[in-house]
All heavy atoms as an XYZ file, in Angstrom:
780
protein
N      -6.280    -14.873     12.869
C      -6.044    -13.450     12.656
C      -5.395    -12.852     13.914
O      -5.822    -13.113     15.021
C      -7.364    -12.751     12.342
C      -7.197    -11.316     11.979
C      -8.516    -10.716     11.507
C      -8.263     -9.281     11.107
N      -9.448     -8.623     10.629
N      -4.361    -12.066     13.687
C      -3.677    -11.453     14.824
C      -4.545    -10.389     15.475
O      -5.312     -9.701     14.809
C      -2.357    -10.829     14.364
C      -1.354    -11.859     13.892
C      -0.028    -11.243     13.474
O      -0.030    -10.143     12.898
O       0.992    -11.888     13.723
N      -4.396    -10.256     16.789
C      -5.140     -9.249     17.534
C      -4.152     -8.283     18.167
O      -3.058     -8.670     18.583
C      -5.985     -9.916     18.611
C      -6.979    -10.897     18.037
C      -8.285    -10.783     18.726
C      -9.214    -11.803     18.103
N     -10.465    -11.250     17.763
N      -4.584     -7.022     18.237
C      -3.729     -5.964     18.782
C      -4.468     -5.240     19.897
O      -5.701     -5.248     19.952
C      -3.320     -4.994     17.670
C      -2.657     -5.703     16.520
C      -3.346     -5.961     15.340
C      -1.355     -6.171     16.627
C      -2.754     -6.643     14.294
C      -0.749     -6.860     15.586
C      -1.455     -7.095     14.425
O      -0.869     -7.783     13.396
N      -3.708     -4.600     20.765
C      -4.304     -3.943     21.919
C      -4.943     -2.592     21.583
O      -5.522     -1.940     22.446
C      -3.283     -3.787     23.050
C      -2.073     -2.941     22.670
O      -2.037     -2.379     21.557
O      -1.145     -2.846     23.494
N      -4.844     -2.174     20.336
C      -5.535     -0.974     19.860
C      -5.746     -1.105     18.356
O      -5.189     -1.992     17.720
C      -4.762      0.299     20.199
C      -3.384      0.410     19.587
C      -2.648      1.677     20.017
O      -2.442      1.884     21.217
O      -2.299      2.451     19.118
N      -6.583     -0.225     17.820
C      -6.849     -0.264     16.376
C      -5.580      0.033     15.594
O      -4.745      0.836     16.013
C      -7.910      0.766     15.994
C      -9.289      0.390     16.498
O      -9.525     -0.801     16.797
O     -10.139      1.300     16.593
N      -5.473     -0.598     14.444
C      -4.326     -0.353     13.567
C      -4.388      1.099     13.106
O      -5.438      1.558     12.646
C      -4.344     -1.308     12.361
C      -4.191     -2.763     12.837
C      -3.253     -0.936     11.360
C      -4.371     -3.796     11.742
N      -3.287      1.831     13.218
C      -3.285      3.240     12.788
C      -3.624      3.382     11.306
O      -3.297      2.513     10.484
C      -1.847      3.697     13.059
C      -1.345      2.762     14.098
C      -2.014      1.453     13.813
N      -4.249      4.466     10.989
C      -4.698      4.761      9.621
C      -3.557      4.665      8.605
O      -3.756      4.263      7.470
C      -5.336      6.144      9.608
C      -6.063      6.469      8.349
C      -6.741      7.843      8.486
N      -7.586      8.064      7.354
C      -8.906      7.977      7.364
N      -9.537      7.684      8.474
N      -9.606      8.193      6.272
N      -2.359      5.042      9.012
C      -1.217      5.027      8.090
C      -0.874      3.623      7.604
O      -0.190      3.467      6.592
C       0.006      5.655      8.755
C       0.519      4.843      9.933
C       1.439      5.621     10.840
O       0.925      6.420     11.635
O       2.657      5.429     10.735
N      -1.370      2.586      8.304
C      -1.105      1.211      7.911
C      -2.330      0.535      7.282
O      -2.337     -0.664      7.060
C      -0.620      0.395      9.103
C       0.624      0.951      9.744
C       0.652      1.256     11.087
C       1.768      1.185      8.998
C       1.792      1.772     11.680
C       2.920      1.705      9.573
C       2.930      1.998     10.926
N      -3.357      1.333      7.031
C      -4.568      0.816      6.397
C      -4.625      1.253      4.944
O      -4.247      2.382      4.608
C      -5.816      1.340      7.119
C      -6.002      0.917      8.561
C      -7.255      1.565      9.133
C      -6.057     -0.594      8.702
N      -5.121      0.377      4.110
C      -5.307      0.716      2.713
C      -6.307      1.877      2.637
O      -7.404      1.779      3.192
C      -5.848     -0.510      1.962
C      -6.039     -0.236      0.503
O      -7.087      0.352      0.150
O      -5.150     -0.601     -0.281
N      -5.940      2.974      1.972
C      -6.812      4.147      1.951
C      -8.067      3.982      1.082
O      -8.966      4.820      1.144
C      -5.912      5.245      1.382
C      -4.897      4.521      0.584
C      -4.685      3.206      1.279
N      -8.133      2.914      0.323
C      -9.314      2.667     -0.508
C     -10.275      1.718      0.206
O     -11.470      1.970      0.301
C      -8.912      2.113     -1.894
C      -8.064      3.157     -2.633
C     -10.148      1.725     -2.701
C      -7.397      2.655     -3.898
N      -9.746      0.633      0.751
C     -10.588     -0.389      1.394
C     -10.611     -0.292      2.923
O     -11.429     -0.939      3.559
C     -10.101     -1.781      0.990
C     -10.174     -2.057     -0.503
S     -11.847     -2.025     -1.144
C     -12.524     -3.469     -0.371
N      -9.696      0.465      3.500
C      -9.571      0.608      4.960
C      -9.347     -0.729      5.656
O      -9.883     -0.994      6.721
C     -10.765      1.362      5.555
C     -10.852      2.766      5.051
C     -11.756      3.104      4.064
C      -9.992      3.744      5.526
C     -11.820      4.396      3.573
C     -10.040      5.033      5.048
C     -10.955      5.367      4.067
N      -8.556     -1.569      4.994
C      -8.135     -2.836      5.574
C      -6.624     -2.794      5.764
O      -5.937     -1.968      5.159
C      -8.514     -4.014      4.647
O      -7.967     -3.776      3.349
C     -10.028     -4.170      4.545
N      -6.128     -3.674      6.567
C      -4.696     -3.748      6.818
C      -3.934     -4.004      5.514
O      -4.355     -4.815      4.697
C      -4.438     -4.882      7.811
O      -3.075     -5.029      8.054
N      -2.831     -3.307      5.334
C      -2.020     -3.488      4.137
C      -1.089     -4.675      4.361
O      -0.224     -4.645      5.226
C      -1.220     -2.211      3.808
C      -2.177     -1.071      3.461
C      -0.226     -2.466      2.673
C      -1.516      0.271      3.247
N      -1.292     -5.720      3.575
C      -0.485     -6.931      3.691
C       0.684     -6.943      2.719
O       1.757     -7.436      3.036
C      -1.354     -8.171      3.477
C      -2.428     -8.276      4.526
O      -2.160     -8.110      5.702
N      -3.647     -8.527      4.105
N       0.446     -6.457      1.508
C       1.491     -6.386      0.483
C       1.538     -4.945     -0.033
O       0.783     -4.587     -0.933
C       1.200     -7.347     -0.666
C       1.342     -8.800     -0.288
C       1.174     -9.696     -1.505
O       2.081     -9.694     -2.370
O       0.140    -10.373     -1.582
N       2.400     -4.128      0.540
C       2.416     -2.716      0.169
C       3.019     -2.442     -1.207
O       4.037     -3.021     -1.577
C       3.263     -2.068      1.267
C       4.094     -3.162      1.810
C       3.339     -4.434      1.617
N       2.342     -1.570     -1.917
C       2.797     -1.036     -3.192
C       2.525      0.460     -3.151
O       1.608      0.902     -2.459
C       2.033     -1.667     -4.363
C       2.549     -3.012     -4.782
C       2.268     -4.154     -4.047
C       3.337     -3.139     -5.927
C       2.751     -5.393     -4.424
C       3.821     -4.382     -6.318
C       3.522     -5.495     -5.560
O       4.002     -6.723     -5.949
N       3.308      1.213     -3.909
C       3.134      2.665     -3.902
C       2.499      3.137     -5.197
O       2.877      2.686     -6.280
C       4.488      3.355     -3.703
C       4.358      4.855     -3.517
C       5.710      5.506     -3.259
O       6.170      5.469     -2.107
O       6.296      6.036     -4.227
N       1.554      4.050     -5.078
C       0.887      4.636     -6.236
C       1.744      5.788     -6.778
O       2.147      6.664     -6.009
C      -0.500      5.191     -5.838
C      -1.370      4.107     -5.231
C      -1.177      5.861     -7.031
C      -1.948      3.141     -6.189
N       2.017      5.816     -8.082
C       2.792      6.922     -8.657
C       2.098      8.276     -8.457
O       0.893      8.343     -8.257
C       2.839      6.577    -10.147
C       2.545      5.130    -10.239
C       1.652      4.813     -9.080
N       2.879      9.312     -8.543
C       2.433     10.704     -8.439
C       2.051     11.112     -7.014
O       2.487     12.148     -6.545
C       1.279     11.042     -9.391
C       1.629     10.834    -10.845
O       2.798     11.079    -11.222
O       0.746     10.404    -11.610
N       1.249     10.322     -6.332
C       0.805     10.692     -4.987
C       1.638     10.029     -3.892
O       1.503     10.377     -2.724
C      -0.694     10.375     -4.773
C      -1.560     11.229     -5.670
C      -0.981      8.898     -5.002
N       2.468      9.054     -4.272
C       3.317      8.318     -3.329
C       2.514      7.760     -2.158
O       2.932      7.785     -1.014
C       4.474      9.190     -2.841
C       5.412      9.573     -3.955
C       6.583     10.362     -3.457
C       7.488     10.720     -4.617
N       8.543     11.605     -4.238
N       1.347      7.230     -2.464
C       0.457      6.645     -1.472
C       0.662      5.134     -1.449
O       0.649      4.492     -2.488
C      -0.996      6.972     -1.827
C      -2.016      6.341     -0.928
C      -2.001      6.924      0.464
O      -2.114      8.120      0.635
N      -1.837      6.080      1.451
N       0.836      4.575     -0.258
C       0.968      3.128     -0.110
C      -0.430      2.511     -0.048
O      -1.295      2.971      0.691
C       1.763      2.770      1.171
C       3.139      3.414      1.175
C       1.833      1.265      1.367
C       4.162      2.791      0.281
N      -0.622      1.454     -0.852
C      -1.878      0.713     -0.869
C      -1.565     -0.781     -0.852
O      -0.421     -1.182     -1.040
C      -2.729      1.050     -2.119
C      -3.146      2.507     -2.122
C      -1.996      0.695     -3.394
N      -2.586     -1.577     -0.643
C      -2.395     -3.022     -0.667
C      -2.430     -3.527     -2.109
O      -3.195     -3.038     -2.949
C      -3.497     -3.710      0.142
C      -3.188     -5.179      0.341
O      -2.224     -5.463      1.074
O      -3.885     -6.026     -0.245
N      -1.597     -4.509     -2.397
C      -1.496     -5.079     -3.750
C      -2.863     -5.533     -4.261
O      -3.228     -5.244     -5.398
C      -0.522     -6.261     -3.742
C      -0.421     -6.965     -5.074
C       0.478     -8.179     -4.995
C       0.529     -8.907     -6.327
N       1.367    -10.105     -6.252
N      -3.609     -6.235     -3.462
C      -4.910     -6.738     -3.898
C      -5.807     -5.589     -4.351
O      -6.441     -5.666     -5.409
C      -5.592     -7.524     -2.764
C      -6.995     -7.937     -3.124
C      -7.228     -9.056     -3.919
C      -8.081     -7.185     -2.706
C      -8.513     -9.418     -4.276
C      -9.376     -7.542     -3.064
C      -9.584     -8.652     -3.843
O     -10.862     -9.012     -4.199
N      -5.865     -4.543     -3.567
C      -6.734     -3.407     -3.877
C      -6.356     -2.756     -5.196
O      -7.205     -2.539     -6.065
C      -6.667     -2.355     -2.750
O      -7.045     -2.965     -1.516
C      -7.574     -1.177     -3.042
N      -5.081     -2.439     -5.376
C      -4.674     -1.712     -6.573
C      -4.740     -2.602     -7.816
O      -5.142     -2.152     -8.888
C      -3.295     -1.041     -6.405
C      -3.009     -0.107     -7.586
C      -2.189     -2.039     -6.218
C      -3.999      1.011     -7.800
N      -4.372     -3.868     -7.695
C      -4.453     -4.738     -8.868
C      -5.903     -4.951     -9.279
O      -6.215     -5.022    -10.472
C      -3.731     -6.064     -8.619
C      -2.259     -5.986     -8.893
C      -1.436     -5.127     -8.181
C      -1.692     -6.750     -9.876
C      -0.081     -5.035     -8.453
C      -0.333     -6.669    -10.162
C       0.473     -5.811     -9.440
N      -6.790     -5.055     -8.329
C      -8.208     -5.168     -8.635
C      -8.679     -3.903     -9.362
O      -9.363     -3.983    -10.385
C      -9.016     -5.396     -7.360
C     -10.460     -5.687     -7.654
O     -10.782     -6.565     -8.441
N     -11.344     -4.926     -7.018
N      -8.302     -2.752     -8.856
C      -8.682     -1.484     -9.491
C      -8.147     -1.413    -10.922
O      -8.881     -1.068    -11.854
C      -8.167     -0.303     -8.671
C      -8.340      0.998     -9.361
N      -9.535      1.680     -9.369
C      -7.472      1.738    -10.102
C      -9.393      2.784    -10.086
N      -8.152      2.848    -10.533
N      -6.865     -1.735    -11.100
C      -6.244     -1.617    -12.422
C      -6.768     -2.653    -13.423
O      -6.651     -2.460    -14.627
C      -4.721     -1.710    -12.306
C      -4.055     -0.518    -11.615
C      -2.568     -0.792    -11.409
C      -4.276      0.767    -12.395
N      -7.368     -3.715    -12.936
C      -7.977     -4.696    -13.822
C      -9.186     -4.098    -14.536
O      -9.428     -4.371    -15.708
C      -8.408     -5.948    -13.024
O      -7.228     -6.549    -12.483
C      -9.149     -6.953    -13.894
N      -9.916     -3.259    -13.829
C     -11.151     -2.696    -14.381
C     -11.026     -1.252    -14.854
O     -11.839     -0.775    -15.635
C     -12.273     -2.807    -13.344
C     -12.570     -4.224    -12.983
C     -12.100     -4.772    -11.800
C     -13.276     -5.045    -13.856
C     -12.353     -6.099    -11.478
C     -13.534     -6.367    -13.538
C     -13.076     -6.899    -12.351
N     -10.011     -0.554    -14.354
C      -9.836      0.849    -14.716
C      -8.346      1.143    -14.833
O      -7.612      1.002    -13.856
C     -10.461      1.740    -13.643
O     -10.200      3.090    -13.914
N      -7.906      1.555    -15.975
C      -6.481      1.828    -16.190
C      -6.147      3.261    -15.785
O      -5.623      4.043    -16.571
C      -6.119      1.567    -17.655
C      -6.420      0.167    -18.084
N      -5.639     -0.905    -17.716
C      -7.439     -0.342    -18.810
C      -6.159     -2.009    -18.214
N      -7.254     -1.698    -18.874
N      -6.493      3.578    -14.526
C      -6.256      4.924    -14.010
C      -5.688      4.875    -12.600
O      -5.909      3.924    -11.859
C      -7.562      5.750    -13.952
O      -8.472      5.094    -13.054
C      -8.195      5.918    -15.320
N      -4.985      5.939    -12.251
C      -4.541      6.139    -10.879
C      -5.800      6.462    -10.071
O      -6.511      7.414    -10.398
C      -3.544      7.314    -10.854
C      -3.029      7.619     -9.480
O      -3.751      7.572     -8.493
N      -1.769      7.989     -9.412
N      -6.110      5.707     -9.019
C      -7.358      5.931     -8.293
C      -7.404      7.255     -7.521
O      -8.466      7.692     -7.107
C      -7.437      4.742     -7.330
C      -6.037      4.284     -7.179
C      -5.354      4.582     -8.477
N      -6.254      7.904     -7.369
C      -6.210      9.161     -6.624
C      -6.200     10.388     -7.529
O      -6.631     11.457     -7.120
C      -4.998      9.183     -5.694
C      -5.073      8.139     -4.631
C      -4.448      6.917     -4.812
C      -5.798      8.333     -3.471
C      -4.526      5.924     -3.846
C      -5.891      7.358     -2.498
C      -5.257      6.143     -2.691
N      -5.696     10.230     -8.749
C      -5.593     11.382     -9.657
C      -6.428     11.213    -10.919
O      -6.607     12.166    -11.667
C      -4.132     11.609    -10.085
O      -3.704     10.491    -10.864
C      -3.225     11.828     -8.891
N      -6.873     10.013    -11.177
C      -7.625      9.655    -12.377
C      -6.791      9.766    -13.660
O      -7.323      9.716    -14.753
C      -8.914     10.477    -12.494
C     -10.006      9.691    -13.184
O     -10.061      8.471    -13.071
N     -10.866     10.385    -13.899
N      -5.478      9.932    -13.528
C      -4.611      9.942    -14.715
C      -4.387      8.503    -15.178
O      -4.570      7.548    -14.417
C      -3.280     10.634    -14.409
O      -2.614      9.977    -13.360
N      -3.989      8.357    -16.426
C      -3.788      7.026    -17.002
C      -2.710      6.256    -16.235
O      -1.676      6.811    -15.861
C      -3.395      7.153    -18.466
N      -2.981      4.980    -15.974
C      -2.025      4.107    -15.293
C      -2.367      2.663    -15.629
O      -3.479      2.210    -15.390
C      -2.076      4.319    -13.773
C      -1.118      3.476    -12.936
C       0.338      3.834    -13.241
C      -1.415      3.655    -11.452
N      -1.393      1.946    -16.177
C      -1.589      0.530    -16.483
C      -0.882     -0.308    -15.427
O      -0.029      0.198    -14.685
C      -1.017      0.172    -17.868
O       0.409      0.330    -17.825
C      -1.631      1.029    -18.968
N      -1.212     -1.586    -15.393
C      -0.520     -2.493    -14.468
C       0.974     -2.514    -14.749
O       1.783     -2.521    -13.819
C      -1.073     -3.920    -14.579
C      -2.339     -4.149    -13.835
C      -2.729     -5.621    -13.898
C      -4.058     -5.853    -13.243
N      -4.489     -7.249    -13.304
N       1.323     -2.515    -16.024
C       2.743     -2.559    -16.401
C       3.482     -1.326    -15.901
O       4.589     -1.426    -15.359
C       2.887     -2.698    -17.921
C       2.381     -4.019    -18.476
C       0.853     -4.125    -18.561
O       0.145     -3.081    -18.550
O       0.359     -5.269    -18.611
N       2.892     -0.137    -16.084
C       3.505      1.108    -15.599
C       3.620      1.084    -14.073
O       4.634      1.491    -13.514
C       2.674      2.322    -16.024
C       2.686      2.583    -17.510
C       1.628      3.576    -17.944
O       0.559      3.698    -17.285
O       1.871      4.229    -18.969
N       2.590      0.586    -13.438
C       2.559      0.510    -11.976
C       3.662     -0.415    -11.464
O       4.387     -0.071    -10.525
C       1.182      0.021    -11.527
C       1.059     -0.155    -10.059
C       0.937      0.931     -9.221
C       1.076     -1.425     -9.509
C       0.832      0.767     -7.849
C       0.969     -1.603     -8.145
C       0.842     -0.502     -7.316
N       3.796     -1.568    -12.069
C       4.819     -2.537    -11.656
C       6.211     -1.952    -11.877
O       7.083     -2.042    -11.002
C       4.640     -3.874    -12.387
C       3.364     -4.570    -11.893
C       5.862     -4.772    -12.215
C       2.916     -5.738    -12.753
N       6.417     -1.341    -13.019
C       7.717     -0.728    -13.325
C       8.059      0.371    -12.308
O       9.181      0.455    -11.827
C       7.718     -0.160    -14.750
C       9.072      0.299    -15.212
C      10.104     -0.823    -15.262
O       9.758     -1.982    -15.554
O      11.291     -0.529    -14.990
N       7.088      1.192    -11.984
C       7.293      2.248    -10.980
C       7.733      1.641     -9.646
O       8.632      2.152     -8.985
C       6.000      3.060    -10.808
C       6.048      4.052     -9.683
C       6.659      5.286     -9.843
C       5.478      3.748     -8.445
C       6.712      6.198     -8.794
C       5.521      4.646     -7.405
C       6.141      5.866     -7.584
O       6.185      6.767     -6.539
N       7.115      0.549     -9.248
C       7.423     -0.074     -7.966
C       8.743     -0.836     -7.962
O       9.178     -1.298     -6.909
C       6.261     -0.959     -7.513
C       5.205     -0.151     -6.803
O       5.267      0.024     -5.600
N       4.255      0.402     -7.549
N       9.400     -0.926     -9.083
C      10.734     -1.537     -9.160
C      11.848     -0.514     -8.925
O      13.008     -0.899     -8.781
C      10.936     -2.193    -10.515
C      10.130     -3.450    -10.693
C      10.423     -4.114    -12.016
N       9.664     -5.357    -12.118
C       9.142     -5.800    -13.244
N       9.301     -5.132    -14.370
N       8.459     -6.927    -13.255
N      11.487      0.752     -8.903
C      12.491      1.804     -8.690
C      13.064      1.711     -7.280
O      12.352      1.385     -6.320
C      11.865      3.190     -8.887
C      11.487      3.471    -10.308
C      10.833      4.801    -10.542
N      11.017      5.808     -9.502
C      10.387      6.974     -9.499
N       9.542      7.294    -10.452
N      10.605      7.831     -8.529
N      14.358      2.010     -7.145
C      15.027      1.911     -5.843
C      14.421      2.835     -4.798
O      14.254      2.440     -3.647
C      16.526      2.200     -5.990
C      17.265      1.070     -6.696
O      16.748     -0.070     -6.728
O      18.361      1.329     -7.223
N      14.083      4.070     -5.174
C      13.517      5.003     -4.197
C      12.155      4.524     -3.693
O      11.831      4.671     -2.508
C      13.431      6.429     -4.752
C      12.547      6.540     -5.995
O      12.562      5.624     -6.838
O      11.836      7.564     -6.121
N      11.388      3.914     -4.569
C      10.083      3.384     -4.171
C      10.280      2.171     -3.263
O       9.617      2.040     -2.226
C       9.225      3.027     -5.407
C       7.915      2.379     -4.997
C       8.979      4.269     -6.261
N      11.201      1.301     -3.623
C      11.504      0.129     -2.784
C      11.917      0.549     -1.382
O      11.535     -0.093     -0.396
C      12.612     -0.711     -3.422
C      12.179     -1.486     -4.634
C      13.357     -2.280     -5.160
C      13.065     -3.002     -6.434
N      14.237     -3.732     -6.928
N      12.678      1.626     -1.275
C      13.102      2.120      0.044
C      11.904      2.576      0.870
O      11.813      2.273      2.067
C      14.091      3.276     -0.115
C      15.465      2.848     -0.564
C      16.399      4.034     -0.779
O      16.199      5.099     -0.161
O      17.334      3.887     -1.590
N      10.982      3.312      0.251
C       9.800      3.785      0.987
C       8.917      2.610      1.404
O       8.377      2.588      2.516
C       9.017      4.801      0.149
C       9.710      6.154      0.058
C       8.823      7.222     -0.542
N       8.495      7.003     -1.946
C       9.262      7.378     -2.960
N      10.423      7.979     -2.748
N       8.865      7.150     -4.208
N       8.790      1.626      0.527
C       7.989      0.449      0.868
C       8.648     -0.326      2.003
O       7.976     -0.784      2.929
C       7.748     -0.428     -0.372
C       6.788      0.294     -1.324
C       7.205     -1.802      0.016
C       6.611     -0.369     -2.664
N       9.952     -0.456      1.952
C      10.656     -1.154      3.029
C      10.489     -0.429      4.359
O      10.307     -1.057      5.394
C      12.136     -1.323      2.696
C      12.872     -2.181      3.707
C      12.236     -3.551      3.887
O      12.018     -4.286      2.932
N      11.901     -3.911      5.121
N      10.514      0.887      4.332
C      10.294      1.670      5.562
C       8.886      1.413      6.097
O       8.687      1.231      7.296
C      10.508      3.158      5.320
C      10.307      3.979      6.592
C      10.567      5.431      6.372
C      10.415      6.280      7.599
N       9.687      5.785      8.723
N       7.909      1.371      5.196
C       6.538      1.077      5.597
C       6.476     -0.296      6.274
O       5.887     -0.448      7.341
C       5.603      1.102      4.376
C       4.203      0.680      4.699
C       3.261      1.616      5.077
C       3.828     -0.661      4.641
C       1.970      1.229      5.401
C       2.552     -1.058      4.963
C       1.614     -0.107      5.341
N       7.085     -1.305      5.646
C       7.082     -2.665      6.189
C       7.736     -2.689      7.570
O       7.208     -3.293      8.509
C       7.785     -3.639      5.217
C       6.954     -3.809      3.949
C       8.056     -4.987      5.888
C       7.674     -4.525      2.807
N       8.870     -2.024      7.698
C       9.592     -1.981      8.975
C       8.751     -1.291     10.052
O       8.618     -1.802     11.168
C      10.939     -1.249      8.795
O      11.703     -1.961      7.817
C      11.704     -1.153     10.099
N       8.178     -0.148      9.710
C       7.365      0.603     10.676
C       6.120     -0.177     11.093
O       5.770     -0.216     12.276
C       6.957      1.958     10.109
C       8.112      2.916      9.936
O       9.225      2.636     10.449
O       7.916      3.962      9.279
N       5.460     -0.814     10.145
C       4.259     -1.577     10.466
C       4.617     -2.804     11.309
O       3.919     -3.136     12.270
C       3.526     -1.966      9.194
C       2.109     -2.448      9.391
C       1.410     -2.228     10.567
C       1.457     -3.129      8.366
C       0.108     -2.667     10.731
C       0.163     -3.577      8.515
C      -0.516     -3.349      9.699
N       5.705     -3.469     10.981
C       6.152     -4.625     11.773
C       6.468     -4.216     13.201
O       6.105     -4.920     14.153
C       7.377     -5.269     11.137
O       7.043     -5.866      9.918
N       7.111     -3.089     13.344
C       7.442     -2.580     14.678
C       6.158     -2.312     15.459
O       6.023     -2.698     16.615
C       8.275     -1.306     14.563
C       8.676     -0.722     15.880
C       9.510      0.527     15.697
C       9.782      1.145     17.051
N      10.404      2.460     16.935
N       5.194     -1.649     14.800
C       3.927     -1.363     15.476
C       3.240     -2.661     15.885
O       2.756     -2.785     17.008
C       3.001     -0.548     14.560
C       1.754     -0.154     15.270
C       1.534      0.968     16.009
C       0.534     -0.925     15.361
N       0.279      0.951     16.546
C      -0.363     -0.202     16.171
C       0.145     -2.150     14.843
C      -1.635     -0.660     16.455
C      -1.127     -2.621     15.134
C      -2.008     -1.882     15.927
N       3.194     -3.633     14.997
C       2.565     -4.921     15.308
C       3.220     -5.589     16.505
O       2.535     -6.113     17.394
C       2.646     -5.866     14.099
C       1.723     -5.519     12.971
C       1.937     -6.528     11.847
C       1.138     -6.247     10.625
N       1.389     -7.216      9.547
N       4.542     -5.594     16.531
C       5.272     -6.217     17.645
C       4.984     -5.525     18.968
O       4.889     -6.166     20.016
C       6.765     -6.242     17.375
C       7.156     -7.247     16.310
O       6.480     -8.242     16.100
N       8.237     -6.961     15.617
N       4.830     -4.219     18.919
C       4.585     -3.447     20.139
C       3.146     -3.571     20.641
O       2.879     -3.345     21.822
C       4.898     -1.973     19.906
C       6.374     -1.700     19.705
C       6.686     -0.280     19.275
O       5.732      0.518     19.026
O       7.869      0.054     19.181
N       2.207     -3.937     19.766
C       0.787     -3.937     20.121
C       0.104     -5.284     20.030
O      -1.103     -5.382     20.222
C       0.049     -2.912     19.242
C       0.504     -1.525     19.478
N       0.041     -0.749     20.528
C       1.426     -0.770     18.835
C       0.647      0.418     20.499
N       1.497      0.431     19.481
N       0.879     -6.311     19.767
C       0.306     -7.648     19.626
C      -0.228     -8.134     20.972
O       0.422     -7.982     22.004
C       1.363     -8.613     19.083
C       0.805     -9.917     18.614
C       1.893    -10.695     17.912
C       1.322    -11.924     17.256
N       2.345    -12.634     16.498
N      -1.384     -8.758     20.932
C      -1.984     -9.310     22.166
C      -1.596    -10.773     22.303
O      -1.353    -11.461     21.384
C      -3.504     -9.183     22.122
C      -3.941     -7.746     22.229
S      -5.727     -7.549     22.181
C      -6.218     -8.378     23.679
């Protein structure tokens, strides 16, 4: 496991599990980045957006994350987190 000279900033932590986001996906409506494991686990048991409680299926979620604007935001997240990791790696 990689070690850093300070705690990982909240913006790079999954807001549900508070663990590092390894595979970022964006939640519709709230545009919140979460980890793939967390959201897929949630959607397996509850077909709802965990932040709004509105209906959301895995298929709708996957389709949403295929949109170009969403891909751009996810790529920015990946770039920003990678930069932070490189700057703080021990």
